[in-house]
C-alpha positions as CSV (number, residue, x, y, z in Angstrom):
1,M,44.0,-9.5,-3.7
2,S,40.9,-8.0,-2.5
3,P,37.2,-8.7,-2.7
4,D,36.9,-5.5,-5.2
5,D,39.9,-7.2,-7.3
6,A,38.2,-10.8,-7.6
7,S,35.8,-11.6,-10.2
8,F,33.0,-14.0,-8.8
9,P,30.6,-16.3,-11.0
10,A,27.3,-13.9,-11.4
11,S,25.5,-16.9,-9.3
12,D,27.7,-16.3,-6.2
13,P,28.3,-13.1,-4.1
14,P,31.5,-11.8,-3.4
15,P,32.2,-12.6,0.6
16,G,31.4,-10.1,3.0
17,P,29.1,-9.4,5.8
18,V,25.3,-10.0,5.0
19,Q,23.7,-6.7,4.4
20,A,20.6,-6.2,6.2
21,P,17.5,-4.7,4.2
22,D,17.4,-1.1,3.2
23,P,14.6,0.3,5.6
24,A,14.2,2.9,2.6
25,R,13.2,0.8,0.1
26,P,10.0,-1.3,0.6
27,T,9.9,-5.1,0.0
28,P,6.5,-6.7,-1.7
29,D,5.2,-6.7,1.6
30,D,5.5,-3.4,2.2
31,L,4.0,-2.1,-1.3
32,A,1.3,-5.0,-0.8
33,L,0.6,-2.9,2.8
34,I,0.6,0.4,1.2
35,D,-1.8,-0.8,-1.6
36,A,-4.3,-2.0,1.8
37,A,-4.4,1.6,3.1
38,R,-4.8,2.8,-0.4
39,T,-8.2,0.5,-0.5
40,A,-8.7,1.5,3.3
41,R,-8.8,5.4,2.1
42,E,-12.0,4.6,-0.1
43,R,-13.7,3.6,3.0
44,A,-13.2,6.8,4.4
45,W,-16.2,9.2,5.6
46,A,-15.0,12.6,5.2
47,P,-18.2,14.2,4.2
48,Y,-16.4,18.1,5.9
49,S,-13.1,17.9,4.9
50,R,-13.4,15.6,1.6
51,F,-9.8,14.5,2.7
52,R,-9.5,10.8,2.8
53,V,-7.2,9.1,4.6
54,G,-6.1,5.1,4.5
55,A,-4.0,3.0,6.8
56,A,-3.0,-0.4,7.3
57,L,-1.0,-2.3,9.7
58,R,0.7,-5.7,9.6
59,D,0.8,-7.8,13.0
60,R,3.4,-9.9,13.8
61,Q,0.9,-12.9,12.7
62,G,0.9,-11.3,9.3
63,R,-2.7,-10.3,9.6
64,V,-3.6,-6.8,7.9
65,H,-5.6,-4.5,9.7
66,L,-7.4,-1.4,8.0
67,G,-8.3,1.9,9.0
68,C,-10.1,5.0,7.5
69,N,-10.7,8.6,8.7
70,V,-14.3,8.7,10.0
71,E,-15.4,12.5,10.5
72,N,-18.0,13.6,12.5
73,A,-20.3,17.0,12.7
74,A,-18.3,17.7,15.8
75,Y,-15.1,17.8,14.5
76,G,-13.4,16.5,17.9
77,L,-15.1,13.6,17.9
78,A,-13.4,12.8,14.2
79,N,-11.2,9.7,14.4
80,C,-7.9,9.5,12.4
81,A,-7.0,6.3,10.1
82,E,-4.2,5.6,12.1
83,R,-5.6,5.3,15.2
84,T,-8.6,3.9,13.5
85,A,-6.4,0.9,12.3
86,L,-4.5,1.0,15.5
87,F,-7.6,0.5,17.7
88,G,-9.3,-1.9,15.7
89,A,-5.8,-4.1,15.8
90,I,-5.8,-4.3,19.5
91,A,-10.2,-4.9,19.5
92,A,-9.0,-8.1,17.1
93,G,-6.5,-9.3,19.8
94,V,-3.2,-7.7,18.6
95,R,-1.3,-6.8,21.9
96,P,0.9,-3.4,21.9
97,L,4.5,-3.8,20.4
98,E,3.2,-6.8,18.2
99,I,2.8,-4.7,15.3
100,E,5.1,-5.3,12.7
101,S,4.8,-2.2,10.5
102,L,2.3,0.7,9.4
103,A,1.6,2.4,6.0
104,V,-0.5,5.7,5.7
105,I,-1.8,7.4,2.2
106,G,-3.7,10.4,1.6
107,D,-4.2,12.9,-1.7
108,T,-0.9,14.8,-0.6
109,A,1.8,16.8,-2.6
110,G,4.4,15.0,-0.8
111,P,4.1,11.6,1.4
112,I,1.7,12.3,4.0
113,S,2.5,12.8,7.8
114,P,0.4,11.2,10.8
115,C,-1.1,14.0,13.4
116,G,0.2,14.8,16.6
117,A,-2.5,12.6,18.6
118,C,-1.5,9.6,15.9
119,R,1.9,10.0,16.2
120,Q,1.9,9.5,20.0
121,V,-0.6,6.1,19.5
122,I,1.9,4.9,17.0
123,F,4.5,5.4,19.2
124,E,3.1,3.7,22.0
125,L,1.1,0.9,20.4
126,G,3.7,0.0,17.8
127,G,6.9,0.7,20.0
128,P,9.8,3.1,19.1
129,A,11.1,1.0,16.1
130,L,8.2,0.3,14.4
131,R,8.3,1.2,10.5
132,V,6.1,3.4,8.8
133,W,5.5,3.9,5.3
134,L,4.1,7.5,4.6
135,A,2.7,7.6,1.2
136,N,0.7,9.7,-1.0
137,L,-1.4,8.8,-4.3
138,R,1.0,9.8,-6.9
139,G,3.4,6.6,-5.4
140,D,5.9,9.3,-3.3
141,L,7.3,7.2,-0.3
142,R,9.0,7.7,2.5
143,S,10.0,5.5,5.3
144,V,10.1,6.5,9.2
145,R,10.3,4.5,12.6
146,A,8.0,6.1,15.2
147,D,10.4,7.3,17.4
148,E,11.8,9.7,14.0
149,L,8.0,10.8,14.2
150,L,8.0,11.5,18.0
151,P,11.0,11.9,19.4
152,D,10.9,11.6,23.1
153,G,7.6,10.4,23.0
154,F,5.4,10.4,26.4
155,R,5.7,6.9,27.9
156,F,3.8,6.3,31.4
157,D,5.6,3.8,33.8
158,G,3.1,4.8,36.4
159,P,2.9,7.3,39.3
160,A,6.2,7.7,41.0
161,D,4.8,7.5,44.2
162,G,3.0,4.2,43.3
163,G,-0.6,5.9,43.4
164,G,-1.0,5.3,46.9
165,P,-2.3,7.9,49.9
């Protein structure tokens, strides 16, 4: 008799390997992180574009760090929500690769997508396997890893010649 043919009490799962959580299905902690990103979005300073974005990351100690986009009249001096959250976490003592997950939200038709600069910072500070939740205000979600956002992301291992003369 195979496990498919057997009947088991409702309280006992059938024997077999333990299934890993589905990374495409948010846990309650993931949903709380997305809500934190939504709160951060409300703090954005976007007087020029009126396009507010929020981000929140959870470090390995369970602390949540928020970020929002901050614009400047000289557009090149603006900072995206993702980088604000990541840089703030580093300033608070979180070391690179000690980030558990990141959520980003904006008022977009589908789940928001980080810009190229943010993708590189996410890849470097969070690591290639970092789970990133992309969301919009309507509740659409997409879960990706940092290396899916930025395949072949740049890594600096130091100069090949050791940097000497």
